[in-house]
N, C-alpha and C positions, 0 to 999 in steps of 0.2 A: 847199755848203750843209749846215748842221748838222741831221741827221735827228732830233735830240732836241727841236728847237723845236716847240712846239705839242702835245707829248704830255701828255695829261690823266691817263692811268693805264696801267699795264702788268699783264700776267698771263702765267702759264706753265701749259701743260697737258702731260700725259704721253701715252704711246702708247695709252692707253685713253680718251682725251678727258676725263680728270678734271683739275680745276684743282689745281695744286700750290701756287700762290700767286696772289693778285689784290689790286689796290689799289682804293680807292674812286674812282669810284662803281660800278665793275664788280662788286666784292665784294657791295655792297648789292643790286644788281640780281639777282645770282645767288641770294641768300637770298630775295628777294621773289618770285622765280619758282619757289620751292619747292625749290631746291637747297641743298646744304651747302657750307660754305666750301671744303672740299677734296673735293668730290664731283663727280659727272658734271656737265658743263656743262648748265645748265638753260634757257638762252636758246636757243630753237630755231634761229633764223637764225645765231647765232654758232656753235652746234654743227655745223651743216651746213657752214659756211665752214671751220672747223677740220678737219673730216673730209676736205674736198676738198684742203686743203693737205697733209695727211698722205699722201693718196693720190698727188697729182701731184708732191710734193716741190719746189714753187716757191711764191714769195710771191704772195698775193692780197690785194686791198683792195676794200672795198665798203661801202655804207651798209646798216645793219641796222635793223630796228624791233622793238620789244617793247612789251607792255602791262604797266603796273605800277599795280595798283589803279585809281585814277581818271585815270591819265595814259598818253599814248602817248609813247614814247621813241624818238628817231631818233639814231643814232650812226654815226660813220665809224670803221671798224676796219681795221687792217692785221695780217695773220697771216703769219708766216714759219716755215718748218721749222727746228727746232733742229739745231745742228751734230752732236749725238750720234745723229741719225737717229730719235729718239723724241720725239714730242710737238711742240708749237709754242710760239712766242712771240707774244703778242697785244699790240697797241698801240692804245690808244683816243685819237683825235685830235679828235673833236668830240662834243658831247652836248647835245641839245635835248629839252625836254619840252613837251608840249601837253596840256591837259585833254581827256579823252574827251568827245565830244559826248553830250548827254543822250539816253537811249534813247527812241525814239519809242513812243508808246502802243501802236501796232500791233505793233511788234517785241516789246515787253514781254508783250503778250497771247499772241503766238505762242510765245514762250519758255515762258510759264506753261502753255499748253496742251500743249506738247511734253513738259514734265515730268509733267503729269497723265496723259497717255497712257502714259508710261513706267511710272508706279507704279500705274496703275489695275489692279484685280484683277477687274473685270467691265466689259465694254463691250457696247454694243448699238447697233443702227441703228434709228431710228424714222422713221415717215412724218410728214407735216405735222400730223397729229392726235395726235402723240405715242404712236402705236400701234406695238407691237413688230414689227420685220421680221426681225432677226437678234440672236443673243445669243452671247457667248463669255465664259468665265471662266477665270482662271489661279489663283485662290485656292481652297484646299481648303475654307475656311469658307463659300464662296459657291456650292459645287457644287449644293446642293439648291435654292437660289434660282435659279441659272442653268437648272437642269433644269425647274423650274416655269415660268419665263419662256419657255423654248424650247417647252414644251408649250402655252403660251398665246399663241403668235404671233397678232397681229391685235388683241390687247387693249391698252388703255392701260398703260404701264409702272407707273403709280401704283396699279394693282391689286395689284402685287407688292411694291413698296417705296413706302410712303406717307410723304412728307415732312410735317413738322409743319405747314408752311404750307398744304398741300393740304386740311387738315381744316376750314379756315375758309371757303373758297369754292371752287366749281367752275364752269367750268373756270378755271384760273389761267394767266396769261401765262407763257411759258417763262422769262422773266427772273426771275420770282418763284421758280422752281424751281431755277435755276442756283445752286449753292453751298449749297443747303438741307441741313441735317443730317437723317440718317435712321438708324433702328435696323434691324438685320438679325437675324432670328430665328436663334438658335444661335451668335451672335458676341458677344463681350464688348467688341469695339472700337467706336469711334465712326466713322461713315461720313458722307461728304458726296456730293452729286450734282453732277456737272459735265455741263452740257447745252450742246452746241456746235451752233449753227444751221448748216444746209447750204443752198446755193443762192446766187444772185447777191447780191453785197454791196449793201446798201441796200434790198433787196426783202424781201418776206415769205419766211420760211424754207420750203423745199420738203421739209425733213426735218431730223432731228437726229442727232447722235452723242451717246450717253449713256455716261458713265463713272461708276463707283462707286469712290471713293478713300477710303482711311483714312490720316489723317495720324499715327496712333499707331503705325504700323509693324506688323510681324508679331507675333502673339501666341505666347508660349512658344517661344523660339528653341531649336533642337535642342542637345542636350548634346554637346559635342565629344568627351567621353570615352565616349559610347555607341557601340554597334556600328552598322554601316551600316543594319541592319534596324530597330534602335530609333530611329535618327535619322530614318528615312523614315516611321516609323509604319506600316510594312508595305508602303510603296510600293516597287516595284522599278524595273527599267529603263524601262518605259513610263510608269508613273505619276509617277516622280520626275524622269526625264531627258527622255524623248521627248515626252510629252504637253504639258508646258509650252512646249516649243520649237515644236511643231506647231500648237498652238491659235491662236497669233497670226496666222501667215500664212494659215491656213484661214479664220479669222474675217474677215480682210481680203478674201479671195477672195469669201466669202459676202456681205459687206457691199457690196463694189463691184458684184458681180453683181446684188444686189437693187436697188442704186441705178439700174443700167441697166434692169432689168426693170420697175421701177415708174415709170420715166421721170422720176425726180427731177432728173436732169441736163439734161432737155430732151426734145423730141419724138424718136421713134425708130420705124422700121418694125416691124411685128408680128413679122417673122421674127427680127430681132435681139433683140427682147425675149424671144422663146421660147428663143433660144440662151442668153441670160443666165439664164433660169430653169433650164435644164438644168445649167449650170455651178454655180449655187447649190445645186441639189438634190444633185449629185454631191459637192460639198464638204461638205454636211450629212451625207451618208451616211458619208463618211470621218471626219468629226468624231465622229459617233456611234460608229463602230467604235473609234476611239481611246479615247473615254470608257468604252466597254464593256470594253476590254482593261485600262484603268487600274483600273476597278472590280474586274475579275477578280483582279488582283494583290492588291488590298486584301483581298478576302474569303478568298483562299487563303493570306494571310500567317499564320504561326503566332502572331503577336502581335495579330491583329485582334480587337477587342472593340467592342461598341456601348456607348453612354452612355444608360442608362435614363432616360426622362422619364415624368412622370405626364400622360398624354394622354387625349383623348376620341376614340376611333376614329371615331365618327360625324362629328365636326367635321373630322378629317383627310380622311375620305371625301368630305365636302362640298367641301373645298378642292380635292381631286383632280378631282372632276367639274366644278367651276367652271373649273379650268385648262383642261380638255379640252372645254369646252362648244362652242367655235368649231369644233373639228375634228368633233364629232358633228353639229352643224348642217349642215356642208358635205356630209355624207352623208345628211342627213335622218333621223338616228338619234335617237330619244328617249332621253335620258340621265337616268335616275331615281335621285336621290340620297336618302340618309336624310332624313327629314322634320326640320324645325327642331324642337328640343325633344327629339328622340330622342338618347340618349346610350349610350355603351359605354366606361366608364372602363377604362384599361389601363396597363400599365407597359412601355414600349418607347421606342426612340429616334424622336422625331418625324420627323426628316428622312429616316430610313431607311424608316419606314412610308409616308411620302408618296412616296418613290422607288418602292417596290413597287407602290403603288396606281396611280400614274401609268403604270407599265409594264402592269399588268393591265387597267386601263380602256382604255389606248391600244390594246392588242392586241385587246380586245373590239370596239372601234370599227373597227379596221383589217380584221378578218375577219368582221364582220357585214354582212349585205346592207342595201342602202339601204331606208329606211322601216321598219327593225326597231327593237327596243328593247334597251337595256342597263340592267340593274338593279344597284344597289349598296346593300346593306343590312348592318346590323350586328346582332349577337346575342351573348348571354353564356350560358355553361353552366358552372356550378361556378367553378373558378379560371381559366377560359379565356375570352378575348374574341375575337370573330371579325368579319371583314369578308368578305362574299361578293360576288363580281363575276360576274354571270350574263348570258349573251348568247343571241341567237337565230341564231348562226352555224352552220357545217356540223358542228360537234362533232368529237370525236376517238374513234377506235376504241379498244378495250382495249389493242391493241398499241401504238398511238400514245401512250396515256396512260402506258405503262411507260417511255417514253424522252423524254417532252416536257421533263423537267427536266434532261436531260443537257447537258453542255457542247457548244456549237456545233451543237446539234440544231435543224434547221429543218424537219423532217418533209417533206422533199422539195420544199419551196418554192424557187422561184428568181425573181430579178428584183425582189423586194420590198425589197432592200437591208439586210435584217436580218442581224445577226451570229450569231444563234443562242445568244446569251449572256444575254439579258434574264431569262428564267425561271430559268436556272441561278443567276444572281447573286441574283435575288429570293429564291429558296429558301434560299440560303446566308445571306442577311441575316436571314431569318425564323428560321432555326435559331440564329444567333448571338444573337438576342434572346430565346431560350428558347421559341420557338414553332415553327411549321411552315407550309408552303405546299403544298396538295394540290389535286387536281382531281377533279371528278365530271362525267362526260360520257357521251354515247352518240352514235354516228355519226348525223348528220342531226337531232340534237335539242339543239344548242347545247352550251355548256360552263359549268360553275360552278367558278371558282377561289376557294379558301377560304384566307384568311390568318388564322392563329391565333397569338395572343400571350398572355402572362400577363395576367390581369385584375387590376384594382385591388382589393386586399383590401376586403371589405365594411365594415370599421370604420375605413377611412381617411377623412380629411377630404375634402370634395367638391373636384373639380377646378375650377380657375379658368381659363376659356378665355382671359381677358385676360392671365394671368400667363405 
């Protein structure tokens, strides 16, 4: 029998599984699979067969399949070792094509959601009322937003990112919010909301997964000629390498634990819900430590600088107290913010001032007794604008006040999960903005933390809160 009968095409490979020559239609398939005419074999099943023949040194034949654009290709190939001991001879004896089946709507949706999850720079888990349960962010532009949302757990997510559609009517069905464009303060990019319902298919959602996605890509890509410190903007090992890797698995642990704790997935004994709560809290503490260490690298970088904004300290203070209102109510603490209409124009970076105030007000709530009060007020003196956060907590002795802003200083506290970095980072941020952070206190008489930044010059145009 003549072995050349029925041969459609031939090809030859070398000892490194690179094609030395190939006839059509094999040559065309090689190119359409992303390979080069004389490059590495690009058809996965053919490459595996060639490697087996090179290893075993005897002839093999089998059917292989490949996908080419809109077609599935089935072919019968025979592969033999070459006489020189290097490479293989490939013979194609059959070739059939069939159009790929149309992608089912469900598969297309799952593929789109997988892509959105991959590129999302902020994700959150919501309950059935679209209230925040967990928040995680991998984008540096969204850290202030993520911090504000984390401090405002229990509030509707639209309190922090308001889609255009939500201004027309409240409440909106979740389908009206899915895909809605949204602007993020401090970011020049366009963002959209992805809202994924959770729960049994066909029923009412028991919760939601929230993603914030920008289709315009990252802003200001790093300069490849810059030094590592310049490319990272001051981020080091933790901020640039470890934090982005650790945020996602920790966020999934928190989200899954909260799904269990809140019984979104179905009924559960109280003991198991308590275990889930402990898991979520432990993961949050670890996430907070990672964020603090990343912030520490930023503020200690020799290249670190803030971006001055024209802000109203009173408005920023009202935002911070609004974010932490739920936490204060849980401890029956009266949180008193600057009155509407009260202003204190200043020159400082908005998101850094908000970060400092969330830390100060959060600490005041954490260490104040139930039923007490926390005041936040603003004032101006000369060329300085101030925010004062005062509480009715245990206060600090003169010795404690000397060390409270030190790195990793926790004043002997244990078990509260704090890293001892919050006040140190806050003071470094205040100094970077041309201001300062200081304390006035006495043991048993509460504490007053005073954030001071440059005031807006008196002859400047009035600040526009909407701008």
